[in-house]
N, C-alpha and C positions, 0 to 999 in steps of 0.2 A: 339294479346294476346292469343296465342295458348299455351296449356300446353306442357311442354317439355316431349318428349317421349324417354325413354331409349331404346337403340337398343340391349342391351344384356339381354337375358331372365333370365340367371342365377343370374345376379346382383340384380334383383328385389326381389327375395326371400330373399337374405341376407339383403337387404335394409329394408324389412318388419320386420325382426328380430331386426335390430338396432333401428327401430322406435317404438318398443314395440309390434309388431305383434306376433301372435301365432307361436311357433316353430312347425315344422312338427314332429309328434310323430312316433317313430319306433314301429310297432306293437309287435316286439319281445323284446323290451327294458326291460320290466318287467321280462320276463323269463330269459334274460341274467343277469340281476342284481341279481335275486335269485340264479342262478347258481354260480355267482361270490361270493356271500355271503356264500354259502354252501362250496365252495372250500376253502375260508378263514377259516371257522370254522373247516374244516377237517384238514387243515395245522396246525392250532393251537392245535388241539387234538393230532396230531402226534408229534408235538414239545414237548408238555407236557409229553407224554408217553416216549419219548426219554430221557428227562431230569430226569424223575422218575427212569428209568432203570439205567441211569448213576449214580444217587445219591445212589441207592440201591447197586450198585457195589462198590462205594466209601465207603459206610458204612460197607460193608463186609470186605474190606481191613482194615479199621480203627479198626474193632472188632478183627481181627487177630493180629494187632499190640498191642492192649490193652491186649489180652490174652498172647501174647509172653512176654511182659514186665510187666505184672501185674498192668496195669493202670486201672483207673475207668473212667466212663463217667462223663462229667461235671455235669449232672443232679444228678448222684449218689453222687458226692463229695458235691454238694450244700445241698443235703438232709441230709447227715451225719453231715455237719457243723451246719445246722439248729438244728438237734437233739441234738448235743453237746452243743449248746448255750442254749437250753431249759432246760437241766439238770442243777440243781443247783450245783455250784462248792463247794468244801469243805471249802474253805476260803472265801466264799461269805458273804458279809455284810448283805444280805437280807434273810439269812436262819433263820428259827425259832430257838428260844433259846433251845428248847428241843433236837434239832438235833446236839448237840456238839459232834464232832467225838472223838474217843478214842485217848488218848494222850494229851488232852487239859485240862487245869485247874490245879488241885492239883498234878496230876501225873508229870507235867513238873519239879517240884522241885526235885522229886525223881530221875528223869532222870539226872538232873544236878549233883546230889550227886553221882550217879553211874559213870558219866563221871569223876568227881573229884577223885573217888576211882581208876578208871582206870589209871589216870595220876600219882597218888601216887605210884602205883605199880612199875612204871618205874624210880622213883626217888631213889637216894642212901638212905641207912638206916637212917643216922642222919637227913636228910631233911624230911623223912617220919614221924619221931617222932615229929618234930617241927609242922608239919601241923595237926597231929592227936590231939595235945593238944589244 
């Protein structure tokens, strides 16, 4: 009943890891990990800066096109549409009664008469007399 002895020295350390033993720690592992993290942060910053430059160039070209063709930015269009919606329309049902625009009410009948007079001018003489009576 003798214990089995492994003849390979390198195999024992791997066996110890598999059986739940402690791994050997590299003294520079922490330093290497910090350097790797710093490199990743630096790459990310460079990527963001590159994309910001590219977007700035694109916006410059877009603005040149807007100026050339007299177009407005999407935000400006939305702001104008919102302002137009907030202003009460002349024919709006929600307007106050005091704000009746000119040309509404009694004046409409006068306009209709003036239209009738205009039509009468172009009718032959006998027909004009019939409508005037």
